[in-house]
mmCIF file as Biopython writes it, N, C-alpha, C and O atoms, coordinates in Angstrom:
data_model
#
loop_
_atom_site.group_PDB
_atom_site.id
_atom_site.type_symbol
_atom_site.label_atom_id
_atom_site.label_alt_id
_atom_site.label_comp_id
_atom_site.label_asym_id
_atom_site.label_entity_id
_atom_site.label_seq_id
_atom_site.pdbx_PDB_ins_code
_atom_site.Cartn_x
_atom_site.Cartn_y
_atom_site.Cartn_z
_atom_site.occupancy
_atom_site.B_iso_or_equiv
_atom_site.auth_seq_id
_atom_site.auth_asym_id
_atom_site.pdbx_PDB_model_num
ATOM 1   N N  . UNK A ? 1  ? 0.836   -1.180  -0.006  1.0 0.0 1  A 1 
ATOM 2   C CA . UNK A ? 1  ? -0.011  -0.003  -0.017  1.0 0.0 1  A 1 
ATOM 3   C C  . UNK A ? 1  ? 0.872   1.267   0.000   1.0 0.0 1  A 1 
ATOM 4   O O  . UNK A ? 1  ? 1.964   1.281   0.568   1.0 0.0 1  A 1 
ATOM 5   N N  . UNK A ? 2  ? 0.389   2.256   -0.602  1.0 0.0 2  A 1 
ATOM 6   C CA . UNK A ? 2  ? 1.139   3.524   -0.705  1.0 0.0 2  A 1 
ATOM 7   C C  . UNK A ? 2  ? 0.308   4.604   -0.011  1.0 0.0 2  A 1 
ATOM 8   O O  . UNK A ? 2  ? -0.897  4.462   0.194   1.0 0.0 2  A 1 
ATOM 9   N N  . UNK A ? 3  ? 0.985   5.662   0.333   1.0 0.0 3  A 1 
ATOM 10  C CA . UNK A ? 3  ? 0.310   6.824   0.934   1.0 0.0 3  A 1 
ATOM 11  C C  . UNK A ? 3  ? 0.344   7.957   -0.092  1.0 0.0 3  A 1 
ATOM 12  O O  . UNK A ? 3  ? 1.393   8.280   -0.649  1.0 0.0 3  A 1 
ATOM 13  N N  . UNK A ? 4  ? -0.785  8.530   -0.319  1.0 0.0 4  A 1 
ATOM 14  C CA . UNK A ? 4  ? -0.961  9.647   -1.283  1.0 0.0 4  A 1 
ATOM 15  C C  . UNK A ? 4  ? -1.323  10.893  -0.526  1.0 0.0 4  A 1 
ATOM 16  O O  . UNK A ? 4  ? -2.145  10.850  0.390   1.0 0.0 4  A 1 
ATOM 17  N N  . UNK A ? 5  ? -0.706  12.039  -0.904  1.0 0.0 5  A 1 
ATOM 18  C CA . UNK A ? 5  ? -0.975  13.278  -0.197  1.0 0.0 5  A 1 
ATOM 19  C C  . UNK A ? 5  ? -1.431  14.368  -1.209  1.0 0.0 5  A 1 
ATOM 20  O O  . UNK A ? 5  ? -0.863  14.517  -2.291  1.0 0.0 5  A 1 
ATOM 21  N N  . UNK A ? 6  ? -2.457  15.100  -0.813  1.0 0.0 6  A 1 
ATOM 22  C CA . UNK A ? 6  ? -2.970  16.197  -1.641  1.0 0.0 6  A 1 
ATOM 23  C C  . UNK A ? 6  ? -2.039  17.394  -1.587  1.0 0.0 6  A 1 
ATOM 24  O O  . UNK A ? 6  ? -1.683  17.874  -0.511  1.0 0.0 6  A 1 
ATOM 25  N N  . UNK A ? 7  ? -1.647  17.871  -2.763  1.0 0.0 7  A 1 
ATOM 26  C CA . UNK A ? 7  ? -0.734  19.016  -2.782  1.0 0.0 7  A 1 
ATOM 27  C C  . UNK A ? 7  ? -1.445  20.333  -2.528  1.0 0.0 7  A 1 
ATOM 28  O O  . UNK A ? 7  ? -0.795  21.366  -2.370  1.0 0.0 7  A 1 
ATOM 29  N N  . UNK A ? 8  ? -2.802  20.311  -2.487  1.0 0.0 8  A 1 
ATOM 30  C CA . UNK A ? 8  ? -3.564  21.508  -2.193  1.0 0.0 8  A 1 
ATOM 31  C C  . UNK A ? 8  ? -3.816  21.696  -0.689  1.0 0.0 8  A 1 
ATOM 32  O O  . UNK A ? 8  ? -3.488  22.732  -0.111  1.0 0.0 8  A 1 
ATOM 33  N N  . UNK A ? 9  ? -4.422  20.638  -0.062  1.0 0.0 9  A 1 
ATOM 34  C CA . UNK A ? 9  ? -4.828  20.808  1.346   1.0 0.0 9  A 1 
ATOM 35  C C  . UNK A ? 9  ? -4.012  19.956  2.307   1.0 0.0 9  A 1 
ATOM 36  O O  . UNK A ? 9  ? -4.107  20.151  3.519   1.0 0.0 9  A 1 
ATOM 37  N N  . UNK A ? 10 ? -3.200  19.006  1.799   1.0 0.0 10 A 1 
ATOM 38  C CA . UNK A ? 10 ? -2.382  18.197  2.664   1.0 0.0 10 A 1 
ATOM 39  C C  . UNK A ? 10 ? -3.005  16.923  3.185   1.0 0.0 10 A 1 
ATOM 40  O O  . UNK A ? 10 ? -2.361  16.169  3.914   1.0 0.0 10 A 1 
ATOM 41  N N  . UNK A ? 11 ? -4.236  16.675  2.825   1.0 0.0 11 A 1 
ATOM 42  C CA . UNK A ? 11 ? -4.909  15.416  3.269   1.0 0.0 11 A 1 
ATOM 43  C C  . UNK A ? 11 ? -4.212  14.211  2.728   1.0 0.0 11 A 1 
ATOM 44  O O  . UNK A ? 11 ? -3.630  14.290  1.646   1.0 0.0 11 A 1 
ATOM 45  N N  . UNK A ? 12 ? -4.236  13.086  3.425   1.0 0.0 12 A 1 
ATOM 46  C CA . UNK A ? 12 ? -3.602  11.861  3.021   1.0 0.0 12 A 1 
ATOM 47  C C  . UNK A ? 12 ? -4.600  10.753  2.840   1.0 0.0 12 A 1 
ATOM 48  O O  . UNK A ? 12 ? -5.645  10.749  3.489   1.0 0.0 12 A 1 
ATOM 49  N N  . UNK A ? 13 ? -4.301  9.806   1.968   1.0 0.0 13 A 1 
ATOM 50  C CA . UNK A ? 13 ? -5.143  8.629   1.766   1.0 0.0 13 A 1 
ATOM 51  C C  . UNK A ? 13 ? -4.211  7.470   1.426   1.0 0.0 13 A 1 
ATOM 52  O O  . UNK A ? 13 ? -3.303  7.605   0.605   1.0 0.0 13 A 1 
ATOM 53  N N  . UNK A ? 14 ? -4.454  6.318   2.079   1.0 0.0 14 A 1 
ATOM 54  C CA . UNK A ? 14 ? -3.688  5.139   1.825   1.0 0.0 14 A 1 
ATOM 55  C C  . UNK A ? 14 ? -4.442  4.259   0.860   1.0 0.0 14 A 1 
ATOM 56  O O  . UNK A ? 14 ? -5.657  4.096   0.968   1.0 0.0 14 A 1 
ATOM 57  N N  . UNK A ? 15 ? -3.721  3.695   -0.081  1.0 0.0 15 A 1 
ATOM 58  C CA . UNK A ? 15 ? -4.357  2.822   -1.077  1.0 0.0 15 A 1 
ATOM 59  C C  . UNK A ? 15 ? -3.327  2.270   -2.070  1.0 0.0 15 A 1 
ATOM 60  O O  . UNK A ? 15 ? -2.161  2.662   -2.085  1.0 0.0 15 A 1 
ATOM 61  N N  . UNK A ? 16 ? -3.810  1.356   -2.881  1.0 0.0 16 A 1 
ATOM 62  C CA . UNK A ? 16 ? -2.956  0.744   -3.905  1.0 0.0 16 A 1 
ATOM 63  C C  . UNK A ? 16 ? -2.846  1.595   -5.166  1.0 0.0 16 A 1 
ATOM 64  O O  . UNK A ? 16 ? -1.804  1.621   -5.820  1.0 0.0 16 A 1 
ATOM 65  N N  . UNK A ? 17 ? -3.929  2.289   -5.497  1.0 0.0 17 A 1 
ATOM 66  C CA . UNK A ? 17 ? -3.975  3.114   -6.698  1.0 0.0 17 A 1 
ATOM 67  C C  . UNK A ? 17 ? -4.087  4.596   -6.311  1.0 0.0 17 A 1 
ATOM 68  O O  . UNK A ? 17 ? -4.608  4.941   -5.250  1.0 0.0 17 A 1 
ATOM 69  N N  . UNK A ? 18 ? -3.592  5.443   -7.186  1.0 0.0 18 A 1 
ATOM 70  C CA . UNK A ? 18 ? -3.648  6.893   -6.995  1.0 0.0 18 A 1 
ATOM 71  C C  . UNK A ? 18 ? -5.103  7.329   -7.075  1.0 0.0 18 A 1 
ATOM 72  O O  . UNK A ? 18 ? -5.776  7.049   -8.067  1.0 0.0 18 A 1 
ATOM 73  N N  . UNK A ? 19 ? -5.605  8.015   -6.037  1.0 0.0 19 A 1 
ATOM 74  C CA . UNK A ? 19 ? -6.971  8.530   -6.059  1.0 0.0 19 A 1 
ATOM 75  C C  . UNK A ? 19 ? -7.172  9.597   -7.149  1.0 0.0 19 A 1 
ATOM 76  O O  . UNK A ? 19 ? -6.274  10.401  -7.401  1.0 0.0 19 A 1 
ATOM 77  N N  . UNK A ? 20 ? -8.310  9.604   -7.773  1.0 0.0 20 A 1 
ATOM 78  C CA . UNK A ? 20 ? -8.598  10.568  -8.875  1.0 0.0 20 A 1 
ATOM 79  C C  . UNK A ? 20 ? -8.841  11.943  -8.281  1.0 0.0 20 A 1 
ATOM 80  O O  . UNK A ? 20 ? -8.552  12.948  -8.930  1.0 0.0 20 A 1 
ATOM 81  N N  . UNK A ? 21 ? -9.365  12.014  -7.059  1.0 0.0 21 A 1 
ATOM 82  C CA . UNK A ? 21 ? -9.600  13.282  -6.429  1.0 0.0 21 A 1 
ATOM 83  C C  . UNK A ? 21 ? -9.329  13.167  -4.933  1.0 0.0 21 A 1 
ATOM 84  O O  . UNK A ? 21 ? -9.326  12.077  -4.361  1.0 0.0 21 A 1 
ATOM 85  N N  . UNK A ? 22 ? -9.104  14.327  -4.319  1.0 0.0 22 A 1 
ATOM 86  C CA . UNK A ? 22 ? -8.813  14.360  -2.865  1.0 0.0 22 A 1 
ATOM 87  C C  . UNK A ? 22 ? -10.063 14.053  -2.066  1.0 0.0 22 A 1 
ATOM 88  O O  . UNK A ? 22 ? -11.128 14.601  -2.348  1.0 0.0 22 A 1 
ATOM 89  N N  . UNK A ? 23 ? -9.946  13.167  -1.056  1.0 0.0 23 A 1 
ATOM 90  C CA . UNK A ? 23 ? -11.157 12.845  -0.261  1.0 0.0 23 A 1 
ATOM 91  C C  . UNK A ? 23 ? -11.555 13.988  0.656   1.0 0.0 23 A 1 
ATOM 92  O O  . UNK A ? 23 ? -12.688 14.012  1.135   1.0 0.0 23 A 1 
ATOM 93  N N  . UNK A ? 24 ? -10.653 14.946  0.921   1.0 0.0 24 A 1 
ATOM 94  C CA . UNK A ? 24 ? -10.910 16.053  1.831   1.0 0.0 24 A 1 
ATOM 95  C C  . UNK A ? 24 ? -11.525 17.260  1.069   1.0 0.0 24 A 1 
ATOM 96  O O  . UNK A ? 24 ? -12.636 17.697  1.371   1.0 0.0 24 A 1 
ATOM 97  N N  . UNK A ? 25 ? -10.778 17.778  0.084   1.0 0.0 25 A 1 
ATOM 98  C CA . UNK A ? 25 ? -11.186 19.007  -0.602  1.0 0.0 25 A 1 
ATOM 99  C C  . UNK A ? 25 ? -11.864 18.746  -1.953  1.0 0.0 25 A 1 
ATOM 100 O O  . UNK A ? 25 ? -12.479 19.663  -2.497  1.0 0.0 25 A 1 
ATOM 101 N N  . UNK A ? 26 ? -11.779 17.542  -2.511  1.0 0.0 26 A 1 
ATOM 102 C CA . UNK A ? 26 ? -12.461 17.191  -3.738  1.0 0.0 26 A 1 
ATOM 103 C C  . UNK A ? 26 ? -11.717 17.644  -4.997  1.0 0.0 26 A 1 
ATOM 104 O O  . UNK A ? 26 ? -12.230 17.464  -6.102  1.0 0.0 26 A 1 
ATOM 105 N N  . UNK A ? 27 ? -10.537 18.222  -4.860  1.0 0.0 27 A 1 
ATOM 106 C CA . UNK A ? 27 ? -9.770  18.683  -6.020  1.0 0.0 27 A 1 
ATOM 107 C C  . UNK A ? 27 ? -9.277  17.467  -6.845  1.0 0.0 27 A 1 
ATOM 108 O O  . UNK A ? 27 ? -8.821  16.468  -6.288  1.0 0.0 27 A 1 
ATOM 109 N N  . UNK A ? 28 ? -9.381  17.580  -8.164  1.0 0.0 28 A 1 
ATOM 110 C CA . UNK A ? 28 ? -8.960  16.514  -9.072  1.0 0.0 28 A 1 
ATOM 111 C C  . UNK A ? 28 ? -7.511  16.647  -9.465  1.0 0.0 28 A 1 
ATOM 112 O O  . UNK A ? 28 ? -7.006  17.750  -9.676  1.0 0.0 28 A 1 
ATOM 113 N N  . UNK A ? 29 ? -6.836  15.494  -9.563  1.0 0.0 29 A 1 
ATOM 114 C CA . UNK A ? 29 ? -5.462  15.446  -10.051 1.0 0.0 29 A 1 
ATOM 115 C C  . UNK A ? 29 ? -4.382  16.058  -9.162  1.0 0.0 29 A 1 
ATOM 116 O O  . UNK A ? 29 ? -3.323  16.459  -9.646  1.0 0.0 29 A 1 
ATOM 117 N N  . UNK A ? 30 ? -4.652  16.127  -7.877  1.0 0.0 30 A 1 
ATOM 118 C CA . UNK A ? 30 ? -3.701  16.751  -6.954  1.0 0.0 30 A 1 
ATOM 119 C C  . UNK A ? 30 ? -3.062  15.763  -5.982  1.0 0.0 30 A 1 
ATOM 120 O O  . UNK A ? 30 ? -2.239  16.148  -5.152  1.0 0.0 30 A 1 
ATOM 121 N N  . UNK A ? 31 ? -3.443  14.490  -6.087  1.0 0.0 31 A 1 
ATOM 122 C CA . UNK A ? 31 ? -2.892  13.483  -5.163  1.0 0.0 31 A 1 
ATOM 123 C C  . UNK A ? 31 ? -1.569  12.969  -5.652  1.0 0.0 31 A 1 
ATOM 124 O O  . UNK A ? 31 ? -1.481  12.427  -6.754  1.0 0.0 31 A 1 
ATOM 125 N N  . UNK A ? 32 ? -0.521  13.130  -4.842  1.0 0.0 32 A 1 
ATOM 126 C CA . UNK A ? 32 ? 0.829   12.673  -5.209  1.0 0.0 32 A 1 
ATOM 127 C C  . UNK A ? 32 ? 1.280   11.656  -4.197  1.0 0.0 32 A 1 
ATOM 128 O O  . UNK A ? 32 ? 0.938   11.752  -3.018  1.0 0.0 32 A 1 
ATOM 129 N N  . UNK A ? 33 ? 2.049   10.674  -4.646  1.0 0.0 33 A 1 
ATOM 130 C CA . UNK A ? 33 ? 2.582   9.640   -3.783  1.0 0.0 33 A 1 
ATOM 131 C C  . UNK A ? 33 ? 3.558   10.270  -2.803  1.0 0.0 33 A 1 
ATOM 132 O O  . UNK A ? 33 ? 4.476   10.998  -3.179  1.0 0.0 33 A 1 
ATOM 133 N N  . UNK A ? 34 ? 3.325   9.963   -1.532  1.0 0.0 34 A 1 
ATOM 134 C CA . UNK A ? 34 ? 4.190   10.521  -0.445  1.0 0.0 34 A 1 
ATOM 135 C C  . UNK A ? 34 ? 5.399   9.620   -0.310  1.0 0.0 34 A 1 
ATOM 136 O O  . UNK A ? 34 ? 5.328   8.553   0.301   1.0 0.0 34 A 1 
ATOM 137 N N  . UNK A ? 35 ? 6.507   10.053  -0.882  1.0 0.0 35 A 1 
ATOM 138 C CA . UNK A ? 35 ? 7.752   9.228   -0.870  1.0 0.0 35 A 1 
ATOM 139 C C  . UNK A ? 35 ? 8.354   9.208   0.522   1.0 0.0 35 A 1 
ATOM 140 O O  . UNK A ? 35 ? 9.120   8.285   0.799   1.0 0.0 35 A 1 
ATOM 141 N N  . UNK A ? 36 ? 8.083   10.124  1.407   1.0 0.0 36 A 1 
ATOM 142 C CA . UNK A ? 36 ? 8.656   10.101  2.721   1.0 0.0 36 A 1 
ATOM 143 C C  . UNK A ? 36 ? 8.077   8.954   3.563   1.0 0.0 36 A 1 
ATOM 144 O O  . UNK A ? 36 ? 8.649   8.603   4.595   1.0 0.0 36 A 1 
ATOM 145 N N  . UNK A ? 37 ? 6.968   8.375   3.140   1.0 0.0 37 A 1 
ATOM 146 C CA . UNK A ? 37 ? 6.332   7.286   3.864   1.0 0.0 37 A 1 
ATOM 147 C C  . UNK A ? 37 ? 6.696   5.938   3.216   1.0 0.0 37 A 1 
ATOM 148 O O  . UNK A ? 37 ? 6.044   4.932   3.494   1.0 0.0 37 A 1 
ATOM 149 N N  . UNK A ? 38 ? 7.707   5.906   2.372   1.0 0.0 38 A 1 
ATOM 150 C CA . UNK A ? 38 ? 8.085   4.672   1.660   1.0 0.0 38 A 1 
ATOM 151 C C  . UNK A ? 38 ? 8.638   3.649   2.684   1.0 0.0 38 A 1 
ATOM 152 O O  . UNK A ? 38 ? 9.304   4.018   3.652   1.0 0.0 38 A 1 
ATOM 153 N N  . UNK A ? 39 ? 8.348   2.383   2.445   1.0 0.0 39 A 1 
ATOM 154 C CA . UNK A ? 39 ? 8.876   1.347   3.356   1.0 0.0 39 A 1 
ATOM 155 C C  . UNK A ? 39 ? 10.389  1.212   3.269   1.0 0.0 39 A 1 
ATOM 156 O O  . UNK A ? 39 ? 10.988  1.598   2.265   1.0 0.0 39 A 1 
ATOM 157 N N  . UNK A ? 40 ? 10.994  0.685   4.275   1.0 0.0 40 A 1 
ATOM 158 C CA . UNK A ? 40 ? 12.458  0.458   4.271   1.0 0.0 40 A 1 
ATOM 159 C C  . UNK A ? 40 ? 12.833  -0.585  3.196   1.0 0.0 40 A 1 
ATOM 160 O O  . UNK A ? 40 ? 12.062  -1.505  2.920   1.0 0.0 40 A 1 
ATOM 161 N N  . UNK A ? 41 ? 14.015  -0.427  2.601   1.0 0.0 41 A 1 
ATOM 162 C CA . UNK A ? 41 ? 14.440  -1.443  1.621   1.0 0.0 41 A 1 
ATOM 163 C C  . UNK A ? 41 ? 14.557  -2.798  2.210   1.0 0.0 41 A 1 
ATOM 164 O O  . UNK A ? 41 ? 14.811  -2.934  3.406   1.0 0.0 41 A 1 
ATOM 165 N N  . UNK A ? 42 ? 14.378  -3.824  1.400   1.0 0.0 42 A 1 
ATOM 166 C CA . UNK A ? 42 ? 14.401  -5.227  1.876   1.0 0.0 42 A 1 
ATOM 167 C C  . UNK A ? 42 ? 15.734  -5.477  2.576   1.0 0.0 42 A 1 
ATOM 168 O O  . UNK A ? 42 ? 16.782  -5.004  2.135   1.0 0.0 42 A 1 
ATOM 169 N N  . UNK A ? 43 ? 15.677  -6.218  3.655   1.0 0.0 43 A 1 
ATOM 170 C CA . UNK A ? 43 ? 16.862  -6.539  4.393   1.0 0.0 43 A 1 
ATOM 171 C C  . UNK A ? 43 ? 17.210  -5.503  5.467   1.0 0.0 43 A 1 
ATOM 172 O O  . UNK A ? 43 ? 18.114  -5.743  6.267   1.0 0.0 43 A 1 
ATOM 173 N N  . UNK A ? 44 ? 16.539  -4.389  5.504   1.0 0.0 44 A 1 
ATOM 174 C CA . UNK A ? 44 ? 16.873  -3.319  6.444   1.0 0.0 44 A 1 
ATOM 175 C C  . UNK A ? 44 ? 15.697  -3.017  7.386   1.0 0.0 44 A 1 
ATOM 176 O O  . UNK A ? 44 ? 15.757  -2.075  8.176   1.0 0.0 44 A 1 
ATOM 177 N N  . UNK A ? 45 ? 14.650  -3.809  7.300   1.0 0.0 45 A 1 
ATOM 178 C CA . UNK A ? 45 ? 13.467  -3.475  8.121   1.0 0.0 45 A 1 
ATOM 179 C C  . UNK A ? 45 ? 13.637  -3.895  9.577   1.0 0.0 45 A 1 
ATOM 180 O O  . UNK A ? 45 ? 13.086  -3.240  10.462  1.0 0.0 45 A 1 
ATOM 181 N N  . UNK A ? 46 ? 14.363  -4.937  9.848   1.0 0.0 46 A 1 
ATOM 182 C CA . UNK A ? 46 ? 14.569  -5.379  11.229  1.0 0.0 46 A 1 
ATOM 183 C C  . UNK A ? 46 ? 13.313  -5.966  11.858  1.0 0.0 46 A 1 
ATOM 184 O O  . UNK A ? 46 ? 13.256  -6.142  13.075  1.0 0.0 46 A 1 
ATOM 185 N N  . UNK A ? 47 ? 12.302  -6.273  11.040  1.0 0.0 47 A 1 
ATOM 186 C CA . UNK A ? 47 ? 11.049  -6.788  11.563  1.0 0.0 47 A 1 
ATOM 187 C C  . UNK A ? 47 ? 10.906  -8.293  11.434  1.0 0.0 47 A 1 
ATOM 188 O O  . UNK A ? 47 ? 9.803   -8.807  11.618  1.0 0.0 47 A 1 
ATOM 189 N N  . UNK A ? 48 ? 11.935  -9.001  11.138  1.0 0.0 48 A 1 
ATOM 190 C CA . UNK A ? 48 ? 11.839  -10.471 11.045  1.0 0.0 48 A 1 
ATOM 191 C C  . UNK A ? 48 ? 11.347  -10.965 9.698   1.0 0.0 48 A 1 
ATOM 192 O O  . UNK A ? 48 ? 10.880  -12.100 9.608   1.0 0.0 48 A 1 
ATOM 193 N N  . UNK A ? 49 ? 11.432  -10.170 8.660   1.0 0.0 49 A 1 
ATOM 194 C CA . UNK A ? 49 ? 10.984  -10.628 7.341   1.0 0.0 49 A 1 
ATOM 195 C C  . UNK A ? 49 ? 11.974  -11.641 6.739   1.0 0.0 49 A 1 
ATOM 196 O O  . UNK A ? 49 ? 13.057  -11.859 7.281   1.0 0.0 49 A 1 
ATOM 197 N N  . UNK A ? 50 ? 11.593  -12.241 5.636   1.0 0.0 50 A 1 
ATOM 198 C CA . UNK A ? 50 ? 12.437  -13.277 5.047   1.0 0.0 50 A 1 
ATOM 199 C C  . UNK A ? 50 ? 13.768  -12.751 4.553   1.0 0.0 50 A 1 
ATOM 200 O O  . UNK A ? 50 ? 14.718  -13.525 4.438   1.0 0.0 50 A 1 
ATOM 201 N N  . UNK A ? 51 ? 13.874  -11.452 4.254   1.0 0.0 51 A 1 
ATOM 202 C CA . UNK A ? 51 ? 15.116  -10.881 3.771   1.0 0.0 51 A 1 
ATOM 203 C C  . UNK A ? 51 ? 16.164  -10.809 4.868   1.0 0.0 51 A 1 
ATOM 204 O O  . UNK A ? 51 ? 17.359  -10.729 4.583   1.0 0.0 51 A 1 
ATOM 205 N N  . UNK A ? 52 ? 15.723  -10.835 6.121   1.0 0.0 52 A 1 
ATOM 206 C CA . UNK A ? 52 ? 16.645  -10.763 7.234   1.0 0.0 52 A 1 
ATOM 207 C C  . UNK A ? 52 ? 17.199  -12.166 7.559   1.0 0.0 52 A 1 
ATOM 208 O O  . UNK A ? 52 ? 16.453  -13.144 7.616   1.0 0.0 52 A 1 
ATOM 209 N N  . UNK A ? 53 ? 18.477  -12.233 7.763   1.0 0.0 53 A 1 
ATOM 210 C CA . UNK A ? 53 ? 19.096  -13.550 8.077   1.0 0.0 53 A 1 
ATOM 211 C C  . UNK A ? 53 ? 19.903  -13.463 9.348   1.0 0.0 53 A 1 
ATOM 212 O O  . UNK A ? 53 ? 20.494  -14.456 9.773   1.0 0.0 53 A 1 
#
């Protein structure tokens, strides 16, 4: 899942696909993927995933 952020009002929405409009202000085409919320690279999560040995 990715986090998308409205560049107009700052509202966020989590989902697999980019929303067509902002759920808060209703503006179309303003939702951008929030790269600051990206998951850690494989092997660096420290959460016991298969990449960790």
